[in-house]
Every structure is written in structure tokens, then in C-alpha cells.
FIKEGU-887805 format. One record per atom (N, C-alpha, C): residue in one letter; y, x, z. Coordinates in steps of 0.05 Angstrom, whole numbers, padded with zeros to 5 digits, always signed. Atoms other than C-alpha are relative to their C-alpha. Example, Ala and Ser with C-alpha at 12.3 -4.5 7.8 and 13.67 -1.06 7.14 Angstrom:
2
A-00024+00018+00000;A-00090+00246+00156;A+00024+00018+00000;S-00024-00016-00001;S-00021+00273+00143;S+00022-00015+00014;
***
This chain:
66
X-00020+00024+00003;X+00002-00004-00001;X+00024+00026+00002;X-00029-00017+00005;X+00074+00029-00018;X+00007-00001+00027;X-00012-00014-00022;X+00112+00057+00039;X+00018-00027+00004;X-00016+00026+00000;X+00164-00001+00019;X-00011-00026+00013;X+00005+00024-00007;X+00121-00056+00024;X-00014-00001+00033;X+00006-00001-00029;X+00090-00036+00093;X+00021+00003+00016;X-00024+00001-00013;X+00163-00035+00118;X+00000-00027+00001;X-00011+00026+00005;X+00180-00103+00093;X-00028-00014+00017;X+00018+00017-00016;X+00112-00131+00125;X+00001+00010+00031;X+00002-00007-00023;X+00113-00093+00187;X+00031-00014+00012;X-00026+00013-00010;X+00185-00119+00196;X+00005-00036+00006;X+00007+00026-00003;X+00163-00190+00185;X-00020-00003+00029;X+00018+00008-00029;X+00102-00180+00240;X+00015-00001+00025;X-00012-00008-00022;X+00157-00156+00288;X+00009-00024+00005;X-00017+00024-00005;X+00201-00215+00274;X-00018-00028+00007;X+00011+00027-00013;X+00143-00265+00288;X-00013+00012+00020;X+00010-00004-00020;X+00110-00225+00346;X+00022+00005+00021;X-00028+00001-00024;X+00175-00213+00392;X+00000-00031+00005;X-00008+00032-00014;X+00189-00291+00398;X-00024-00018+00005;X+00024+00014-00007;X+00114-00314+00398;X-00007+00016+00029;X+00009-00011-00023;X+00102-00263+00456;X+00017-00010+00020;X-00026+00015-00021;X+00172-00291+00498;X-00013-00023-00002;X+00008+00025-00007;X+00144-00356+00491;X-00023-00006+00017;X+00025-00003-00002;X+00074-00342+00507;X+00013+00005+00034;X+00005-00014-00028;X+00099-00299+00575;X+00024-00028+00013;X-00025+00012-00008;X+00157-00355+00584;X-00019-00032+00013;X+00024+00022-00003;X+00091-00415+00582;X-00011+00011+00026;X+00012-00003-00020;X+00055-00372+00631;X+00012-00003+00031;X-00021+00002-00030;X+00111-00359+00684;X+00003-00028+00003;X-00003+00029-00005;X+00126-00435+00675;X-00021-00011+00018;X+00019+00018-00011;X+00055-00456+00693;X-00010+00014+00023;X+00004-00016-00027;X+00041-00403+00749;X+00012+00011+00018;X-00020-00013-00027;X+00104-00378+00784;X+00021-00014-00003;X-00024+00018+00001;X+00148-00438+00783;X+00000+00000+00034;X-00006-00006-00032;X+00134-00430+00863;X+00006+00020+00016;X+00001-00032-00001;X+00127-00355+00861;X+00032+00008+00020;X-00030-00008-00007;X+00182-00318+00905;X+00013+00012-00023;X-00019-00025+00020;X+00235-00272+00869;X-00010+00016-00008;X+00015-00019+00002;X+00198-00218+00878;X-00027-00001-00014;X+00026-00001+00016;X+00137-00236+00842;X+00012-00008-00024;X-00005+00006+00038;X+00174-00264+00781;X+00012+00021-00006;X-00009-00020+00010;X+00215-00201+00776;X-00021+00019-00004;X+00028-00019+00001;X+00147-00161+00783;X-00005-00009-00024;X+00014+00010+00022;X+00116-00206+00726;X+00021+00005-00019;X-00021+00004+00021;X+00182-00208+00686;X+00002+00036-00016;X-00003-00028+00005;X+00185-00128+00691;X-00023+00012-00013;X+00024-00013+00015;X+00115-00114+00670;X-00007-00017-00024;X+00005+00017+00018;X+00110-00171+00620;X+00027+00014-00025;X-00023-00001+00018;X+00178-00150+00590;X-00003+00040-00010;X+00005-00029+00013;X+00150-00072+00582;X-00024+00001-00018;X+00026+00006+00019;X+00078-00099+00550;X+00001+00000-00023;X-00004+00002+00034;X+00108-00118+00481;X-00001+00021-00012;X-00006-00031+00018;X+00125-00047+00466;X-00027+00009-00005;X+00025-00017+00017;X+00049-00029+00453;X-00011-00011-00023;X+00008+00008+00022;X+00031-00081+00403;X+00027+00010-00024;X-00021-00014+00017;X+00099-00062+00370;X+00003+00024-00008;X+00006-00029+00002;X+00089+00009+00376;X-00025+00005-00020;X+00019-00004+00023;X+00025+00001+00336;X+00014-00011-00028;X-00006+00007+00027;X+00056-00043+00286;X+00015+00025-00011;X-00018-00024+00004;X+00109+00017+00282;X-00008+00021-00011;X+00015-00025+00008;X+00060+00076+00275;X-00013-00009-00026;X+00015+00008+00028;X+00024+00032+00219;X+00022+00002-00022;X-00016-00001+00022;X+00086+00027+00182;X+00007+00027-00010;X-00005-00020+00001;X+00103+00095+00188;X-00018+00022-00015;X+00018-00019+00005;X+00037+00122+00160;X+00009+00006-00028;X-00009-00012+00023;X+00047+00159+00094;X-00021-00013-00026;
***
């Protein structure tokens, strides 16, 4: 696959991944953390806020392959 096509596809994948991931995290938080303390909610959102980097990094690594 040409590099330009990979860049376009990876961009589209990221534009889909990030909002879907955010909606998933918010749905999980709404279902399970509604009565939790602020500390638990902060830890949850801090961890899930970092976790999206791994699939995004894999997409970017795939995009940059020669």
C-alpha cells in the first residue's frame, strides 16, 4: 500500500477510534462510577485517558512503515 494511502487510512482510523473510545469510557463510567468517590473517578479517568495512546500508537506505527 502506498504511504499516502496509509496516511489517509490511519487518519480516518484515528478519527473513528478516539470518539468511540471516549464514548465507551463515558458509558462505563456512567454505569459503574456514578456513586464512586472523586478519587476513584479521577484515577479511572486518568488511567483511561492514558490507555487510548496504545492503540493510537499502533496505528501511527503502522502508518509510518516504509
